C-alpha positions as CSV (number, residue, x, y, z in Angstrom):
1,M,91.7,121.6,115.6
2,S,89.1,120.6,113.0
3,G,85.9,122.5,112.3
4,Q,83.9,119.5,113.5
5,T,85.7,119.5,116.8
6,S,85.1,123.2,117.2
7,S,81.3,122.9,116.5
8,I,81.0,120.1,119.2
9,I,82.8,122.3,121.8
10,C,80.5,125.3,121.0
11,L,77.4,123.0,121.4
12,L,78.7,121.9,124.7
13,E,79.3,125.5,125.9
14,M,75.7,126.4,124.9
15,F,74.4,123.4,126.8
16,F,76.1,124.5,130.0
17,K,75.1,128.2,129.6
18,K,71.4,127.3,129.2
19,R,71.5,125.5,132.6
20,G,73.4,128.3,134.3
21,G,76.3,126.0,135.1
22,K,80.0,126.8,135.0
23,P,81.4,124.9,132.1
24,N,85.1,125.6,132.7
25,S,86.5,122.4,134.2
26,V,83.9,120.0,132.7
27,L,84.0,121.7,129.3
28,L,87.7,121.6,129.3
29,F,87.8,117.8,130.0
30,L,85.1,117.1,127.3
31,S,86.9,119.3,124.9
32,F,90.2,117.5,125.6
33,L,88.4,114.1,124.8
34,V,86.9,115.4,121.6
35,F,90.2,116.9,120.5
36,M,92.1,113.6,121.2
37,K,89.5,111.7,119.2
38,S,89.8,114.1,116.4
39,L,93.7,114.0,116.5
40,H,93.5,110.2,116.5
41,C,91.3,110.2,113.3
42,V,93.7,112.7,111.6
43,Q,96.8,110.5,112.4
44,S,95.1,107.3,111.2
45,K,96.6,105.8,108.1
46,K,95.7,103.3,105.5
47,L,97.8,100.0,105.2
48,L,97.5,97.3,102.6
49,V,98.7,93.9,103.8
50,L,99.5,91.1,101.5
51,P,100.6,88.1,103.7
52,M,102.1,84.7,102.8
53,D,100.3,81.6,104.0
54,G,101.9,79.2,106.5
55,S,104.4,79.9,109.2
56,H,105.3,83.2,107.7
57,W,102.0,84.6,108.9
58,I,102.9,83.9,112.5
59,S,105.3,86.8,112.7
60,M,103.2,89.1,110.6
61,K,99.9,88.6,112.3
62,P,100.6,90.4,115.7
63,V,102.0,93.4,113.9
64,V,98.9,93.7,111.7
65,E,96.6,93.3,114.6
66,E,98.3,95.9,116.7
67,L,98.2,98.4,113.9
68,G,94.5,97.8,113.5
69,R,94.0,98.1,117.2
70,K,95.7,101.5,117.2
71,G,93.1,102.8,114.7
72,H,94.8,102.5,111.4
73,H,92.6,101.3,108.5
74,V,94.2,98.0,107.7
75,V,93.0,95.9,104.7
76,I,94.3,92.3,104.4
77,V,94.1,90.8,100.9
78,I,94.1,87.0,101.0
79,P,93.1,84.1,98.6
80,E,89.8,82.4,99.3
81,A,91.5,79.1,99.6
82,N,94.3,79.1,102.4
83,L,95.4,77.2,105.5
84,L,96.1,79.8,108.3
85,L,95.0,83.1,106.9
86,G,91.7,84.7,107.8
87,S,89.9,87.6,109.4
88,I,91.5,89.2,112.4
89,S,90.2,91.9,114.8
90,H,90.3,95.6,114.0
91,C,91.1,94.9,110.3
92,K,89.2,94.5,107.0
93,T,89.7,91.4,104.9
94,K,89.3,91.1,101.2
95,T,89.5,87.9,99.3
96,Y,90.1,87.0,95.8
97,S,89.2,83.8,93.9
98,V,91.9,81.3,93.0
99,P,91.8,78.2,90.7
100,Y,92.5,75.8,93.6
101,T,90.9,74.6,96.8
102,K,92.0,74.6,100.4
103,Q,92.4,70.8,100.0
104,D,94.9,71.4,97.1
105,V,96.9,73.7,99.4
106,A,96.9,71.0,102.1
107,V,98.0,68.4,99.6
108,L,100.9,70.6,98.4
109,Y,102.1,71.1,102.0
110,R,101.7,67.4,102.7
111,K,103.7,66.3,99.6
112,N,106.6,68.7,100.6
113,S,106.6,67.3,104.2
114,N,106.6,63.7,102.9
115,L,109.6,64.4,100.7
116,I,111.5,65.5,104.0
117,F,111.6,61.9,105.2
118,T,112.5,60.3,101.8
119,K,115.8,58.6,101.9
120,E,117.7,59.4,98.7
121,P,121.2,59.7,97.4
122,F,122.6,63.3,97.5
123,L,122.1,64.1,93.8
124,K,118.5,62.7,93.9
125,K,117.9,64.7,97.1
126,M,119.0,67.9,95.4
127,E,116.8,67.1,92.4
128,S,113.8,66.6,94.8
129,F,114.6,69.9,96.6
130,I,114.8,71.9,93.3
131,N,111.5,70.3,92.3
132,R,109.9,71.2,95.6
133,I,111.0,74.8,95.1
134,K,109.5,74.8,91.6
135,N,106.3,73.5,92.9
136,I,106.0,76.2,95.6
137,S,107.1,78.9,93.1
138,N,104.4,77.8,90.6
139,F,101.8,77.8,93.4
140,I,102.9,81.4,94.4
141,T,102.8,82.4,90.7
142,L,99.3,81.2,90.4
143,N,98.2,82.9,93.5
144,S,99.8,86.2,92.5
145,E,98.4,86.2,89.0
146,S,94.9,85.5,90.4
147,L,95.2,88.7,92.5
148,L,96.9,90.9,89.9
149,Y,94.3,90.2,87.2
150,S,91.3,90.7,89.4
151,K,90.2,94.0,87.9
152,E,87.4,94.8,90.5
153,L,89.8,94.2,93.4
154,L,92.6,96.2,91.7
155,Q,90.2,99.1,91.3
156,Y,89.2,98.9,94.9
157,L,92.8,99.0,96.0
158,K,93.5,101.9,93.8
159,D,90.5,103.9,95.1
160,E,91.5,103.2,98.8
161,K,94.6,105.4,98.4
162,F,96.8,103.5,100.8
163,D,99.7,105.0,102.6
164,A,101.9,101.9,102.4
165,V,102.1,98.2,101.6
166,F,103.2,95.6,104.2
167,S,104.1,92.2,102.6
168,D,106.4,89.2,102.5
169,P,109.2,89.4,99.9
170,L,108.3,85.9,98.7
171,M,104.8,87.1,97.7
172,P,105.6,89.0,94.4
173,S,102.2,90.6,94.4
174,G,103.2,92.8,97.4
175,A,106.2,94.4,95.6
176,I,104.3,94.6,92.4
177,L,101.2,96.4,94.0
178,A,103.4,98.8,95.8
179,E,104.9,99.9,92.5
180,Y,101.4,99.9,90.8
181,L,99.8,102.0,93.6
182,S,102.9,104.2,93.9
183,V,103.2,103.7,97.7
184,P,106.2,102.8,99.9
185,S,106.5,99.2,101.0
186,V,107.6,97.5,104.2
187,L,108.8,93.9,103.8
188,I,109.2,91.2,106.7
189,S,111.7,88.5,106.2
190,R,113.9,85.8,107.8
191,G,116.2,85.8,104.8
192,I,116.0,84.6,101.2
193,P,117.8,81.3,100.3
194,C,120.0,82.9,97.5
195,G,120.8,86.0,99.4
196,L,118.4,88.1,97.3
197,D,117.5,90.3,100.4
198,V,121.2,91.2,100.8
199,A,121.6,92.0,97.1
200,V,118.5,94.2,96.8
201,T,119.4,96.2,100.0
202,Q,123.0,96.6,98.8
203,C,124.1,95.2,102.2
204,P,127.8,94.0,102.4
205,S,128.1,90.3,102.9
206,P,131.7,89.1,102.8
207,P,131.8,85.3,102.3
208,S,135.0,85.3,104.5
209,Y,132.9,85.3,107.6
210,I,129.3,85.3,106.8
211,P,128.1,81.7,106.2
212,R,125.8,81.2,103.3
213,M,122.4,79.7,103.9
214,F,122.3,75.9,104.1
215,S,126.0,75.7,104.6
216,K,125.8,74.7,108.2
217,N,128.9,76.8,108.9
218,T,129.6,79.2,111.8
219,D,131.2,82.6,111.3
220,L,134.7,81.0,112.2
221,M,135.3,78.9,109.0
222,T,138.3,76.7,108.0
223,F,140.1,77.4,104.7
224,S,138.0,74.7,102.8
225,Q,134.7,76.1,104.4
226,R,135.6,79.6,103.3
227,A,136.5,78.4,99.8
228,L,133.2,76.6,99.5
229,N,131.4,79.6,101.0
230,F,133.0,81.9,98.4
231,I,132.0,79.6,95.5
232,V,128.4,79.5,96.8
233,S,128.4,83.3,97.0
234,L,129.4,83.5,93.3
235,A,126.6,81.1,92.4
236,E,123.9,83.0,94.3
237,P,122.8,85.4,91.4
238,F,122.3,82.4,89.1
239,I,120.4,80.5,91.8
240,C,118.1,83.5,92.4
241,H,117.5,83.7,88.7
242,L,116.4,80.1,88.6
243,I,114.2,80.5,91.6
244,F,112.6,83.8,90.8
245,R,112.4,83.6,87.0
246,S,108.7,83.2,87.1
247,F,108.3,86.2,89.3
248,N,110.2,88.3,86.8
249,D,107.6,87.1,84.1
250,I,104.8,88.1,86.4
251,A,106.1,91.6,86.9
252,S,106.9,92.2,83.3
253,N,103.6,90.9,82.0
254,F,101.6,93.0,84.5
255,F,103.4,96.3,83.8
256,E,103.8,95.4,80.0
257,R,107.5,96.4,80.2
258,S,110.7,94.7,81.1
259,I,111.2,94.7,84.9
260,T,112.7,92.3,87.3
261,F,111.5,91.1,90.7
262,Q,114.9,92.2,92.1
263,E,114.3,95.7,90.9
264,L,110.9,95.9,92.6
265,L,112.3,94.6,95.9
266,S,115.2,97.0,95.9
267,Q,112.5,99.8,96.0
268,A,111.3,98.7,99.5
269,S,111.4,101.5,102.0
270,L,112.1,99.2,105.0
271,W,113.0,95.6,105.8
272,L,111.8,94.1,109.1
273,M,114.3,91.3,109.7
274,K,113.5,88.4,112.0
275,Y,117.1,88.5,113.3
276,D,118.6,88.9,116.7
277,F,122.3,88.8,117.4
278,T,121.8,86.6,120.5
279,F,121.0,84.0,117.8
280,E,122.5,85.2,114.5
281,F,126.3,85.6,114.0
282,P,127.3,89.3,113.8
283,R,127.1,90.8,110.4
284,P,126.7,94.2,108.6
285,L,123.2,95.7,108.2
286,M,121.8,98.6,106.2
287,P,120.1,101.5,107.8
288,N,116.7,100.4,106.5
289,M,117.0,96.9,108.1
290,V,115.2,96.8,111.5
291,L,115.7,93.7,113.7
292,I,112.6,92.2,115.2
293,G,113.7,88.7,116.1
294,G,111.6,87.2,118.8
295,I,108.4,89.1,117.7
296,N,106.5,85.9,118.1
297,C,107.3,85.6,121.9
298,V,103.9,86.9,122.9
299,K,102.8,87.3,126.5
300,K,102.4,84.0,128.3
301,N,99.0,83.0,129.4
302,P,98.0,80.4,132.1
303,L,97.6,76.8,130.9
304,P,94.2,75.3,130.6
305,L,93.3,73.3,133.7
306,E,93.8,69.9,132.1
307,L,97.3,70.8,130.9
308,E,98.2,72.5,134.2
309,I,97.3,69.3,136.1
310,F,99.4,67.1,133.8
311,A,102.4,69.5,134.0
312,N,102.3,69.7,137.9
313,S,102.0,65.9,138.1
314,S,105.5,65.7,136.7
315,G,106.9,66.5,140.1
316,E,110.6,67.3,140.5
317,H,111.4,65.6,137.1
318,G,109.5,68.3,135.1
319,F,108.3,67.9,131.6
320,L,109.5,68.1,128.0
321,V,107.7,69.9,125.0
322,F,108.0,68.1,121.6
323,T,107.0,69.4,118.2
324,L,108.4,69.0,114.7
325,G,106.4,72.0,113.4
326,S,103.0,72.5,111.6
327,L,104.2,71.0,108.3
328,V,104.9,67.6,109.8
329,S,101.7,65.6,110.4
330,E,103.2,62.2,110.4
331,I,106.6,60.7,111.4
332,P,108.0,57.5,109.6
333,H,107.4,54.3,111.5
334,E,111.1,53.6,112.3
335,Q,111.7,57.0,113.9
336,L,108.4,57.0,115.6
337,T,109.1,53.7,117.2
338,H,112.4,55.0,118.6
339,I,110.8,58.2,119.9
340,V,108.0,56.3,121.7
341,E,110.6,53.9,123.2
342,A,112.8,56.7,124.5
343,F,109.9,58.5,126.1
344,R,108.9,55.3,127.8
345,R,112.3,55.2,129.6
346,I,112.4,58.8,131.0
347,P,110.9,60.0,134.2
348,Q,109.7,63.3,132.7
349,K,106.2,64.0,131.4
350,V,106.0,64.9,127.7
351,F,103.7,67.3,125.8
352,W,103.8,66.1,122.2
353,R,102.2,67.9,119.3
354,Y,101.5,65.2,116.7
355,S,98.5,64.9,114.3
356,G,99.4,61.5,112.8
357,P,98.0,58.0,113.6
358,M,98.2,57.3,117.4
359,P,101.5,55.5,118.1
360,Q,101.3,52.0,119.6
361,N,102.5,51.2,123.1
362,L,102.4,54.9,124.1
363,S,103.4,55.4,127.8
364,E,101.2,57.2,130.3
365,N,103.8,60.0,130.8
366,V,103.1,61.2,127.2
367,K,100.2,63.5,126.3
368,I,99.7,63.8,122.5
369,M,97.7,66.8,121.1
370,N,96.9,68.2,117.7
371,W,97.9,71.7,118.9
372,L,100.0,72.9,121.8
373,P,100.0,76.3,123.5
374,Q,103.8,76.2,122.9
375,N,104.9,79.5,124.3
376,D,102.7,79.0,127.4
377,L,104.2,75.6,128.1
378,L,107.8,76.9,127.6
379,G,107.1,79.6,130.1
380,H,106.1,77.1,132.7
381,P,108.4,76.6,135.7
382,K,108.5,72.8,135.3
383,V,109.6,72.7,131.7
384,K,113.1,71.1,131.4
385,A,113.8,71.1,127.6
386,F,112.2,71.8,124.3
387,I,112.5,69.1,121.5
388,T,112.1,71.0,118.2
389,H,112.8,70.7,114.5
390,G,114.7,74.1,114.8
391,G,112.2,76.5,113.1
392,I,112.9,80.1,113.7
393,H,109.7,80.7,115.7
394,G,110.4,77.7,118.1
395,I,114.0,78.8,118.5
396,F,113.0,82.3,119.7
397,E,110.4,81.0,122.0
398,G,113.1,78.8,123.5
399,I,115.4,81.8,123.9
400,C,112.6,84.1,125.3
401,N,111.8,81.5,128.0
402,G,115.3,80.3,128.6
403,V,114.6,76.7,127.8
404,P,117.5,74.5,126.3
405,L,116.9,72.8,123.0
406,I,117.1,69.3,121.5
407,M,117.1,70.0,117.8
408,M,116.1,67.6,115.0
409,P,116.6,69.7,111.8
410,L,114.6,68.6,108.8
411,F,114.8,71.2,106.0
412,G,115.2,74.8,105.0
413,D,117.1,77.0,107.5
414,Q,116.6,74.6,110.4
415,P,120.1,72.9,110.0
416,D,121.7,76.4,110.1
417,N,119.6,77.3,113.1
418,G,120.8,74.2,114.9
419,V,124.4,75.0,114.2
420,R,123.9,78.5,115.7
421,M,122.3,77.3,118.9
422,S,124.7,74.4,119.4
423,H,127.6,76.8,118.8
424,R,126.4,78.9,121.7
425,G,126.0,75.9,123.9
426,A,122.3,76.3,124.3
427,G,121.3,73.0,122.9
428,I,122.2,69.7,121.1
429,V,121.6,68.8,117.5
430,T,120.6,65.2,116.8
431,D,120.2,63.6,113.4
432,F,116.6,62.7,112.8
433,Y,117.3,60.3,109.9
434,T,119.7,58.1,112.0
435,L,117.8,58.5,115.2
436,T,117.7,55.6,117.7
437,A,116.2,55.4,121.2
438,E,119.7,55.3,122.7
439,K,120.8,58.5,120.8
440,F,117.6,60.3,121.7
441,L,117.9,59.3,125.4
442,D,121.5,60.5,125.5
443,A,120.6,63.9,124.0
444,I,117.7,64.3,126.5
445,D,120.0,63.3,129.4
446,K,122.7,65.7,128.5
447,V,120.5,68.7,128.0
448,I,118.6,68.1,131.2
449,N,121.5,67.1,133.5
450,I,124.5,69.1,132.2
451,K,123.9,72.5,133.7
452,S,125.8,74.5,131.0
453,Y,123.0,74.1,128.6
454,K,120.5,75.6,130.9
455,E,122.9,78.3,132.0
456,N,124.0,79.3,128.5
457,M,120.3,79.5,127.3
458,A,119.5,81.6,130.4
459,T,122.3,83.9,129.5
460,L,121.0,84.3,125.9
461,S,117.5,84.9,127.2
462,K,118.7,87.6,129.5
463,I,120.6,89.4,126.7
464,H,117.7,89.0,124.3
465,K,115.2,90.5,126.6
466,D,117.5,93.4,127.7
467,R,116.3,95.9,125.1
468,P,114.8,99.3,125.2
469,I,111.7,98.4,123.0
470,E,109.9,95.2,122.3
471,P,110.2,93.8,118.8
472,L,106.4,94.2,118.2
473,D,106.4,97.9,119.2
474,L,109.5,98.5,117.0
475,A,107.9,96.9,114.0
476,V,104.7,98.9,114.5
477,H,106.7,102.2,115.0
478,W,108.6,101.8,111.7
479,I,105.5,100.9,109.7
480,E,103.8,104.0,111.1
481,F,107.0,106.0,110.3
482,V,106.9,104.8,106.6
483,M,103.1,105.6,106.3
484,E,103.6,109.0,107.9
485,H,106.6,110.1,106.0
486,K,105.7,108.4,102.7
487,G,108.7,106.1,102.8
488,A,112.2,106.3,104.3
489,E,114.2,107.7,101.5
490,H,116.9,109.1,104.0
491,L,117.8,105.5,104.8
492,R,118.4,104.4,101.2
493,P,122.1,104.2,100.3
494,A,123.5,105.8,97.1
495,A,124.8,102.3,96.2
496,H,121.4,101.7,94.5
497,H,122.5,104.3,91.8
498,L,125.9,102.6,90.9
499,N,126.5,99.7,88.6
500,W,128.7,96.8,89.6
501,I,131.9,98.3,88.2
502,Q,131.3,101.6,90.0
503,Y,130.4,99.9,93.3
504,Q,133.7,97.9,93.3
505,S,135.5,101.2,92.3
506,L,137.0,99.3,89.3
507,D,136.6,102.4,87.2
508,I,138.8,104.2,89.7
509,L,141.3,101.4,90.2
510,V,142.1,101.0,86.5
511,P,143.2,104.6,86.0
512,V,145.0,104.7,89.3
513,I,147.1,101.7,88.5
514,F,147.6,102.0,84.7
515,I,148.1,105.7,84.2
516,P,151.1,105.9,86.7
517,L,152.4,102.6,85.1
518,L,152.1,104.2,81.6
519,I,153.8,107.4,82.7
520,T,156.6,105.3,84.3
521,I,157.1,103.3,81.1
522,M,157.2,106.5,79.0
523,V,159.7,108.1,81.2
524,L,161.9,105.0,81.2
525,K,161.8,104.9,77.5
526,C,162.8,108.5,77.1
527,C,165.6,108.3,79.6
528,L,167.1,105.0,78.5
């Protein structure tokens, strides 16, 4: 018990004695409250949060809010110009200036979303994809350098003496500051395109049954699929080098010594992975990988009155929820026309998140909104299906609420997500680029009227929710663990201390094979 706590208890005791009262029970109760408050203050830790703008913040935000609510001193460092980041309750926010505006950020996202719908030959499409990655990488580089060379902010962060850093692995400033401040780090990730997360954690990832990102394979591959998967796995280190070369330069310039981004990430104490095996194919994990898939499935709230009235007006036919994500503000005219026509011909009501120009000839059964309470709508008893681009947050909200999916993958991990859900019989994938009203109607009809889709999704939902601890509580626990114990060194495999030859046991294999062979040859020469 602290000296301050003892002093308060003594004052309380004197107060009761002066009034001739018996302090025993009341004093005991008040002492307990003071002690618990004191204990809470002692256990409070300091956490530095470096988030990434956009959809990545959706999974990170509830964790940060909960840590702040529990009394930890949480400091969130964000750029002055951003789209979704901002102050949140129970946390302190520090900003740093950047050489761009919020409008510039919006333009970058808009350009990337417009490229999604561009019809190009395969090679041209690949070139556009690489250019898009470079643009995003350059933007992140500019962001990170603005933070790392802000002397006043760096001094503030150093003086705060944080217990840990919580960041996104695609924000190099997080790993760099963890090294600079000499504190452990916790990273939250869905996966890195070139498998960098697997490499830096020394996690086994056999290409024989673990499909590479963007491959659209299942874990049961044909010979040709396994061959291509193997070739991609060999190319991953080179792809990583191309993507993260600028991050290596940032780190080396900041520390004024040669150091790679991969080296910095490999020092992370813990990885919070947005995985769940009701969705992902089974694969090996390392001890410092914690699965928090579905963390965005927050508690459902009642719908606003206007939306509740519209939902209930659907009668026995129910309603659909339709969104292509926050990055897509407009849909090309051709596909938009087919979507509007399909909605005109169904009896269901439709909640549609869309911020583009209002479509012509929109039927009365469709309600268009700039923003939807997506999770609340998916938890409504009258919802029949969820039409989605296949983003990870929407997929998990569909699983949490047991709503079958109609998926229109556009980019990134979305095609792979679609393969996983269709493989489990919980939804249908339809090609957005060749979409017609008839194809769209056929997909809607199958998902609503073929019972297996709803039944399979209900099974996945039941399995997903049958767990001893909620993903949010699990994430909070492990961050507190890292802060309390100054890392998680006991979860770090010795593989980090081996080079590639030692890891593959080639230094053992060569003597084991060649020494007996040499002895055999010598014996044969002597005897013959």
